[in-house]
C-alpha positions as CSV (number, residue, x, y, z in Angstrom):
1,M,7.5,18.0,-18.6
2,V,9.9,17.9,-16.1
3,P,10.0,20.7,-13.8
4,D,13.2,23.0,-13.4
5,L,14.3,23.9,-9.8
6,S,16.8,26.4,-10.6
7,V,18.7,27.9,-8.5
8,E,16.7,31.6,-8.5
9,L,13.2,29.6,-7.8
10,T,14.4,27.5,-4.9
11,G,16.3,29.8,-3.3
12,R,13.1,32.5,-3.3
13,L,11.2,29.8,-2.1
14,R,14.0,29.2,0.8
15,E,13.8,32.7,1.8
16,A,10.4,32.9,2.0
17,F,9.8,29.4,3.8
18,L,12.3,31.1,6.6
19,E,10.7,34.4,7.0
20,V,7.5,32.9,7.6
21,G,8.8,30.2,9.9
22,Y,7.8,27.2,7.3
23,D,9.8,24.6,8.7
24,A,10.1,21.2,11.1
25,D,9.3,23.6,14.6
26,G,7.1,26.2,12.7
27,V,4.2,24.0,11.7
28,L,4.4,21.9,15.0
29,G,4.1,25.3,17.1
30,V,1.2,26.7,14.8
31,L,-0.5,23.0,14.6
32,G,0.2,22.0,18.2
33,P,1.1,18.2,19.3
34,R,-2.7,16.7,18.5
35,A,-3.4,17.8,15.2
36,H,-0.1,17.5,13.7
37,A,-0.4,13.4,15.3
38,A,-4.1,13.8,13.5
39,L,-2.5,15.0,10.4
40,G,0.2,12.5,10.2
41,R,-3.0,9.5,10.2
42,G,-4.2,11.0,7.8
43,E,-6.9,13.2,9.4
44,P,-6.4,16.9,8.2
45,E,-9.5,18.4,9.7
46,A,-7.8,19.4,13.4
47,A,-4.7,21.2,11.4
48,R,-7.2,23.0,9.2
49,R,-8.6,24.4,11.9
50,A,-5.5,25.1,13.9
51,S,-3.8,26.6,10.9
52,R,-7.0,29.8,10.3
53,D,-5.3,32.2,12.5
54,A,-1.5,31.7,11.9
55,G,-1.1,34.2,8.8
56,P,1.5,33.5,5.9
57,L,2.6,29.9,8.0
58,G,-0.9,28.8,8.0
59,T,-1.1,29.6,4.2
60,L,1.7,27.4,3.5
61,I,0.5,24.7,6.1
62,R,-2.6,24.7,4.0
63,L,-1.4,24.7,0.6
64,F,1.3,21.8,0.5
65,L,0.7,20.1,3.8
66,L,-3.0,20.0,3.3
67,G,-3.5,20.4,-0.4
68,D,-5.6,22.9,0.4
69,A,-7.1,25.8,-2.4
70,E,-5.7,29.2,-1.0
71,D,-6.2,32.5,-2.6
72,E,-3.7,34.6,-5.0
73,K,-3.0,37.2,-2.7
74,A,-2.7,35.1,0.7
75,V,-0.1,32.8,-1.5
76,R,1.6,36.0,-2.6
77,R,1.7,37.3,1.1
78,A,3.4,33.8,2.6
79,L,6.1,33.2,-0.7
80,P,7.3,37.0,-0.3
81,G,9.5,37.8,-3.5
82,V,8.6,34.3,-5.4
83,D,8.0,34.8,-9.0
84,L,4.2,32.9,-9.1
85,D,4.1,32.4,-12.4
86,A,8.0,30.1,-12.7
87,A,6.5,28.6,-10.0
88,I,3.3,28.1,-11.5
89,G,5.4,26.9,-14.9
90,N,7.6,24.5,-13.0
91,E,4.7,23.1,-11.0
92,V,5.4,24.0,-7.8
93,L,2.1,25.7,-7.8
94,R,-1.1,25.1,-10.3
95,G,-3.7,27.2,-10.7
96,D,-7.8,26.5,-9.2
97,G,-9.7,29.1,-11.0
98,A,-9.4,32.3,-9.0
99,E,-7.1,30.5,-6.4
100,L,-3.9,28.4,-6.4
101,R,-3.1,24.7,-5.0
102,A,0.5,22.9,-4.4
103,G,2.0,21.7,-7.7
104,L,4.5,19.6,-5.6
105,D,4.8,18.4,-2.4
106,V,7.0,20.6,-0.6
107,R,7.0,20.2,3.3
108,P,9.8,20.5,6.3
109,Y,11.3,17.4,7.6
110,G,13.8,17.3,9.8
111,D,16.0,15.2,12.5
112,D,17.4,15.9,15.9
113,E,20.0,18.5,14.6
114,G,17.8,20.9,12.3
115,S,14.8,21.2,9.9
116,W,15.2,20.4,6.1
117,W,12.5,20.8,2.9
118,V,11.9,17.7,0.7
119,V,10.4,18.0,-2.9
120,A,8.5,15.3,-4.1
121,D,5.1,14.4,-6.3
122,L,1.8,15.0,-4.8
123,D,0.7,11.4,-3.3
124,S,-2.8,10.1,-4.6
125,E,-5.0,11.8,-1.8
126,Q,-4.1,14.9,-2.7
127,R,-4.2,14.0,-6.6
128,G,-7.7,12.6,-6.1
129,G,-7.0,9.6,-7.8
130,P,-3.7,7.4,-8.8
131,V,-0.5,8.5,-9.3
132,P,1.5,8.4,-12.9
133,A,4.4,5.6,-13.5
134,D,7.0,8.4,-13.4
135,H,6.0,9.4,-9.6
136,V,8.3,10.8,-7.3
137,L,7.8,9.3,-3.5
138,G,7.8,11.8,-0.7
139,V,9.4,10.5,2.6
140,G,7.6,7.8,3.7
141,H,7.5,4.8,6.0
142,A,10.4,3.0,4.1
143,S,12.7,5.9,3.8
144,I,12.3,6.8,7.5
145,S,12.8,3.4,8.1
146,L,16.4,3.1,6.3
147,A,17.5,6.9,7.9
148,R,16.9,5.5,11.4
149,A,18.5,2.0,10.3
150,T,21.7,3.9,8.8
151,S,24.8,4.2,10.6
152,R,25.9,7.9,10.8
153,R,29.4,7.6,11.7
154,P,31.7,10.0,9.7
155,V,33.0,9.0,6.1
156,G,34.2,11.0,3.4
157,T,32.4,9.6,0.6
158,L,29.0,8.5,0.7
159,L,26.7,7.1,-2.6
160,D,22.4,7.5,-2.2
161,L,21.6,4.9,-4.8
162,G,18.2,5.2,-6.3
163,T,17.7,8.9,-4.2
164,G,14.4,9.8,-5.2
165,C,13.8,12.7,-3.7
166,G,16.7,13.1,-1.8
167,V,15.6,12.1,2.0
168,Q,18.9,9.9,2.1
169,A,21.3,11.9,0.9
170,L,20.1,14.8,3.4
171,H,21.0,12.4,6.1
172,A,23.9,11.8,4.9
173,S,24.8,15.4,4.8
174,R,25.5,15.4,8.6
175,H,28.2,13.0,8.3
176,A,29.5,12.6,5.0
177,G,32.4,14.6,3.2
178,R,30.6,14.3,-0.4
179,I,28.0,13.0,-1.3
180,T,26.7,11.4,-4.9
181,A,23.6,10.5,-5.6
182,T,21.9,8.8,-8.5
183,D,18.6,7.7,-10.4
184,L,17.0,5.8,-13.2
185,S,14.4,8.6,-13.0
186,E,14.8,12.1,-15.1
187,R,11.9,13.4,-12.5
188,A,13.6,12.0,-9.6
189,L,16.4,13.7,-10.1
190,A,14.8,17.0,-10.9
191,L,12.8,17.2,-7.4
192,A,16.0,15.8,-5.9
193,A,18.2,18.8,-7.4
194,G,15.2,20.8,-6.4
195,T,15.4,19.9,-2.9
196,F,19.0,19.5,-2.3
197,R,19.1,23.6,-3.4
198,L,16.2,24.3,-1.0
199,N,18.9,23.3,1.8
200,E,21.8,24.2,0.4
201,V,23.3,20.8,0.1
202,D,26.2,19.6,-2.2
203,V,25.5,16.6,-3.9
204,E,26.7,15.3,-7.3
205,L,23.6,14.1,-9.5
206,R,24.0,11.1,-11.8
207,R,21.6,9.5,-14.2
208,G,21.7,5.8,-14.5
209,E,20.3,2.1,-13.8
210,W,21.8,0.9,-11.0
211,F,25.3,0.9,-10.5
212,A,26.3,1.6,-14.2
213,P,27.0,5.7,-14.0
214,L,29.7,4.9,-11.0
215,R,32.1,1.9,-12.8
216,G,35.2,2.3,-11.4
217,R,34.1,4.2,-8.1
218,R,34.2,3.3,-4.6
219,F,33.1,4.8,-1.9
220,D,33.0,4.9,2.3
221,Q,29.2,3.9,2.3
222,V,26.7,3.0,0.3
223,V,23.0,3.9,1.0
224,C,19.9,2.6,-1.3
225,N,16.1,2.4,-0.8
226,P,15.7,0.3,-4.0
227,P,12.5,-0.4,-6.1
228,F,12.1,-3.5,-3.8
229,V,8.4,-4.5,-4.3
230,V,8.3,-8.6,-5.2
231,G,6.2,-9.6,-7.6
232,P,5.7,-9.9,-11.7
233,P,8.5,-8.7,-14.0
234,R,6.4,-5.5,-14.8
235,V,6.9,-1.5,-13.9
236,D,4.0,-0.3,-12.8
237,Y,5.8,2.4,-10.6
238,V,9.5,3.5,-10.8
239,Y,9.7,4.0,-7.4
240,R,8.6,0.6,-6.3
241,D,9.5,-1.6,-9.4
242,S,12.3,-2.4,-10.9
243,G,10.7,-4.9,-13.8
244,L,13.0,-7.7,-12.7
245,E,11.1,-10.5,-11.5
246,G,10.5,-11.5,-7.8
247,D,13.2,-10.2,-5.3
248,D,15.7,-10.1,-7.7
249,A,15.9,-6.1,-7.2
250,S,17.1,-6.7,-3.9
251,A,19.3,-9.1,-5.0
252,L,20.6,-7.4,-7.7
253,V,21.8,-4.6,-5.2
254,V,23.3,-7.0,-2.7
255,R,25.4,-8.9,-5.1
256,Q,26.5,-5.5,-6.9
257,M,27.2,-3.0,-3.7
258,P,30.3,-4.8,-2.5
259,A,32.6,-4.1,-5.5
260,F,31.6,0.0,-5.4
261,L,32.4,-0.2,-1.5
262,A,36.0,0.7,-0.3
263,E,37.9,-1.7,2.1
264,G,36.3,-1.7,5.1
265,G,33.2,0.3,3.3
266,V,29.8,0.1,4.8
267,G,26.7,-0.4,2.7
268,Q,23.1,-0.5,3.5
269,L,19.6,-0.9,2.0
270,L,16.1,-2.1,2.5
271,A,15.1,-5.6,0.6
272,S,12.7,-7.8,0.3
273,W,12.6,-11.5,-0.3
274,L,10.2,-14.4,-1.2
275,H,9.1,-17.0,1.5
276,R,8.8,-19.8,-0.6
277,R,7.5,-23.3,0.4
278,G,10.6,-25.5,1.8
279,E,13.1,-22.7,1.4
280,D,14.3,-21.3,4.5
281,W,14.6,-17.2,3.9
282,A,18.0,-17.2,5.2
283,D,19.4,-19.6,3.0
284,R,18.2,-17.6,0.5
285,V,19.3,-13.8,1.3
286,S,23.2,-15.5,1.9
287,A,23.1,-16.9,-1.8
288,W,22.9,-13.2,-2.9
289,L,26.2,-12.0,-1.3
290,P,29.3,-12.2,-4.1
291,R,30.7,-16.0,-4.2
292,G,34.1,-14.8,-3.4
293,G,33.4,-13.6,-0.2
294,G,35.0,-10.5,1.3
295,V,31.9,-9.4,2.9
296,D,30.6,-9.3,6.7
297,A,26.3,-9.3,6.5
298,W,24.1,-8.8,8.6
299,F,20.4,-9.2,7.2
300,V,17.5,-8.1,9.8
301,Q,14.1,-9.4,8.9
302,R,11.5,-6.6,10.2
303,D,8.0,-8.0,8.7
304,V,6.4,-11.1,6.9
305,A,3.5,-10.3,5.2
306,D,0.5,-12.2,3.7
307,P,0.5,-12.3,0.0
308,A,-3.0,-11.1,-0.4
309,L,-2.3,-8.3,2.2
310,Y,0.9,-7.7,0.7
311,V,-0.8,-7.1,-2.8
312,G,-3.7,-5.2,-1.2
313,T,-1.3,-2.9,0.3
314,W,1.0,-2.2,-2.3
315,L,-2.2,-1.3,-4.8
316,R,-4.1,1.0,-2.1
317,D,-0.6,3.0,-1.5
318,A,-0.3,3.5,-5.5
319,G,-4.3,5.2,-4.9
320,V,-5.8,2.2,-7.2
321,D,-8.7,0.5,-5.6
322,P,-8.8,-3.4,-5.0
323,R,-12.3,-3.7,-5.7
324,G,-12.3,-2.1,-8.9
325,D,-11.6,-3.5,-12.2
326,E,-8.2,-2.1,-12.6
327,G,-7.6,-3.2,-9.2
328,R,-9.0,-7.0,-9.5
329,A,-6.7,-7.6,-12.8
330,K,-4.0,-6.6,-11.2
331,A,-4.4,-8.4,-8.0
332,G,-5.2,-11.1,-9.7
333,A,-2.2,-11.2,-11.9
334,W,0.2,-10.4,-9.0
335,L,-1.6,-13.3,-6.8
336,D,-1.3,-16.0,-9.7
337,W,2.6,-14.7,-9.9
338,F,2.9,-15.8,-6.1
339,A,1.0,-19.2,-6.3
340,E,3.0,-20.4,-9.7
341,N,6.2,-19.6,-7.9
342,E,5.1,-21.4,-4.4
343,V,5.6,-18.1,-2.1
344,E,4.0,-17.9,1.4
345,G,5.2,-14.9,2.4
346,V,7.0,-11.7,1.6
347,G,9.9,-10.8,3.7
348,F,10.8,-7.2,4.7
349,G,13.9,-5.9,6.3
350,F,17.3,-4.2,6.3
351,V,21.1,-5.5,5.0
352,T,24.4,-4.2,6.3
353,L,27.3,-5.0,4.5
354,R,31.2,-4.2,5.1
355,R,33.7,-5.0,2.6
356,T,36.7,-6.9,3.7
357,D,39.7,-8.5,3.3
358,T,39.1,-11.6,6.1
359,E,39.4,-15.0,5.0
360,H,35.9,-15.7,6.9
361,P,33.8,-12.9,6.6
362,E,30.6,-13.0,9.2
363,V,27.2,-13.8,7.5
364,V,24.0,-13.7,10.1
365,C,20.1,-13.5,9.2
366,E,18.2,-12.5,12.5
367,D,14.5,-12.6,12.9
368,L,13.9,-9.2,14.6
369,R,9.9,-8.9,14.1
370,H,9.2,-8.1,17.8
371,A,8.6,-4.5,18.7
372,Y,11.9,-2.4,19.9
373,D,12.2,1.6,20.4
374,D,15.7,2.4,19.4
375,P,16.8,3.1,16.1
376,L,19.1,0.2,14.5
377,G,21.4,2.9,12.9
378,P,24.0,2.8,15.9
379,E,23.6,-0.6,16.9
380,S,24.5,-1.8,13.2
381,A,27.8,0.2,13.6
382,A,28.6,-1.3,16.7
383,W,27.5,-4.7,15.7
384,L,30.2,-4.8,13.1
385,D,32.3,-3.1,15.5
386,R,31.8,-6.5,17.7
387,V,32.0,-8.6,14.6
388,A,35.7,-7.4,14.4
389,W,36.4,-8.0,18.0
390,L,35.7,-11.2,17.9
391,R,37.6,-12.0,14.7
392,A,40.5,-10.5,16.2
393,H,40.5,-12.5,19.3
394,G,41.0,-16.2,19.0
395,N,39.3,-18.5,21.8
396,D,42.6,-18.0,24.0
397,D,42.0,-14.1,24.3
398,L,38.8,-15.0,24.9
399,L,39.3,-16.8,27.8
400,A,42.0,-14.1,28.8
401,T,39.3,-11.3,28.8
402,R,37.6,-9.7,31.4
403,F,34.0,-9.2,30.6
404,T,31.5,-7.2,32.3
405,V,27.6,-7.5,31.9
406,P,25.9,-3.9,30.6
407,P,23.2,-2.2,32.6
408,T,21.0,-2.5,30.1
409,V,20.7,-6.8,30.2
410,L,18.5,-8.1,32.5
411,L,18.0,-11.5,33.6
412,E,14.2,-12.6,33.4
413,E,13.3,-16.1,35.4
414,V,10.4,-17.6,34.8
415,S,9.0,-20.4,37.5
416,E,6.8,-23.1,38.1
417,P,5.7,-24.4,41.6
418,T,6.8,-27.9,42.7
419,G,6.6,-29.5,46.1
420,D,9.7,-27.6,47.2
421,G,8.8,-24.2,46.5
422,W,9.9,-22.7,42.9
423,E,11.9,-24.1,39.8
424,A,12.5,-21.8,37.3
425,V,11.5,-23.5,33.6
426,V,13.0,-20.5,31.8
427,R,16.0,-18.4,32.3
428,R,16.4,-15.4,29.5
429,L,18.5,-12.9,29.4
430,H,17.3,-9.9,27.7
431,R,18.8,-7.0,26.2
432,T,16.3,-4.1,26.9
433,D,17.6,-1.7,25.0
434,G,19.0,-1.6,20.9
435,P,17.1,-4.7,19.2
436,G,16.1,-6.1,22.4
437,W,18.1,-9.5,22.1
438,Q,16.6,-12.1,23.9
439,H,19.0,-15.5,25.1
440,E,17.9,-18.4,26.9
441,L,20.3,-19.6,29.4
442,D,20.8,-22.5,31.6
443,E,21.4,-21.9,35.3
444,T,25.0,-22.8,34.6
445,A,25.2,-20.2,32.2
446,A,23.6,-17.8,34.3
447,R,25.8,-18.5,36.8
448,L,28.4,-18.1,34.9
449,L,27.3,-14.3,33.3
450,A,26.8,-13.6,37.6
451,G,30.7,-13.5,37.6
452,C,31.3,-11.2,34.9
453,R,32.2,-8.3,36.7
454,G,35.6,-7.1,35.0
455,A,37.7,-8.5,38.0
456,L,38.5,-11.9,36.5
457,P,39.2,-13.3,33.3
458,L,36.8,-15.7,31.8
459,A,39.3,-18.3,31.9
460,D,39.3,-18.1,36.4
461,L,35.5,-17.7,35.8
462,I,35.0,-21.0,34.3
463,A,37.6,-23.0,36.3
464,L,35.8,-21.2,39.9
465,L,32.4,-22.7,38.3
466,A,33.7,-25.9,37.5
467,Y,35.0,-26.0,40.5
468,A,31.9,-25.3,42.5
469,Q,29.5,-27.6,40.7
470,D,32.1,-30.5,40.6
471,L,32.1,-29.8,36.3
472,D,34.9,-30.7,33.8
473,E,36.7,-28.1,32.8
474,D,37.6,-28.5,29.6
475,A,33.9,-29.3,28.5
476,L,32.8,-26.4,30.2
477,T,35.3,-24.5,28.5
478,A,34.2,-25.8,25.1
479,A,30.4,-25.0,26.1
480,A,30.9,-21.7,27.4
481,L,32.9,-20.2,24.5
482,P,30.4,-20.6,21.4
483,V,27.9,-18.8,24.1
484,V,30.0,-16.3,25.3
485,R,30.7,-15.5,21.6
486,D,26.9,-15.0,20.5
487,L,26.4,-12.7,23.7
488,V,29.8,-10.4,22.7
489,R,27.8,-10.1,19.2
490,H,24.6,-9.1,20.4
491,G,26.1,-6.7,22.9
492,M,24.9,-8.5,25.9
493,V,28.5,-9.2,27.8
494,A,31.3,-6.6,26.3
495,P,35.3,-6.5,27.3
496,A,35.9,-4.8,30.4
């Protein structure tokens, strides 16, 4: 059965939520930062205690966020105007003797601009066992990561491919004029429709596999959180398993997405890739791009998981105990497949694509496994801007440009003692914002950057440095230009 989260039912729920203050700020206000953080760690008791005297809002917190059974009269007070029979008939609530429990996960979720509600299925802890095959995942680490990695510049049309519960489309509503969302799962589309109605967000919904429902259409932006779990070609859970072998799901999206982008359009997705013995991961993912080119691509690797850890993590994610008979059988088949395919690790990260008619598109694969705080979304948009600027400016243009070093870029030096004092053995340029890029420099490059204060063009700086250090100017120019290009690409040097 697929729930019917109708306009009538979601409208009543919305009114009730607004009346009692069941939103992101309201929940935080009741729980306080400590109990709220504990709930995020899967420790509900502090939240349960904090909500005891919070009236109807406390009832909704315990009902939907903690999975507690609540007295029917208390639920009626917390959901004024809501037809409880309709809510039960469409899985929002479920009976538990004389009490009621949540039948769906309906929770506040917000960003810096406000709060939404997201409708999804109950997780394995609230269900008390493994989730079913058509489980619709709620707001999780992956969806939040993609939201933070997505560019938020205004666009006319946006596609949320594989919308699930609708999280990415909600974020898109802040900056996209028209939104289309697709999914293969009928249940996912039903819950996403509930999410959009609750939030009064207008989204066109299409059902179908991958890009099939979108033939002949192009979008200014495409976002996708695909079923990227890698392994044997099977589907245990539709939210994570594609039925394709290995990392073919990620490859399929990267290969086909450019055809659905308008000229200059940007696509962004989460992806996983295999690390196979004797193969460079960068070569592997670069081969996914369309053979005809026409796509700028930035692959960012955020993590590489050991195969055994990877299998155990995803089994637990679905509520399957790796120590039980089912878990052992699934883990064994999964690890056998990894061994047969010489898989040494599983990479995970973000992919940014831009459709371009240039003859020489930029394809860069970078390992960014170090910690950084800033969201990647603004940086992905800026990266594309810098790539376009570099493409439009040849070497002569660079030499005529006045550059500056942003104040967020620092030069770090590591020195060792010598007979004459200290001698620098490492000079590292470190960008302290964004992805925290680092570049090691020699003394000559460090001196060149010291002169990048926006006063003199690069050619003059190189000439002065060559004269001061008795270096060949042409050789220094040839060495400096690729270094400057890399630094511009990473936002560590900028045109004045």
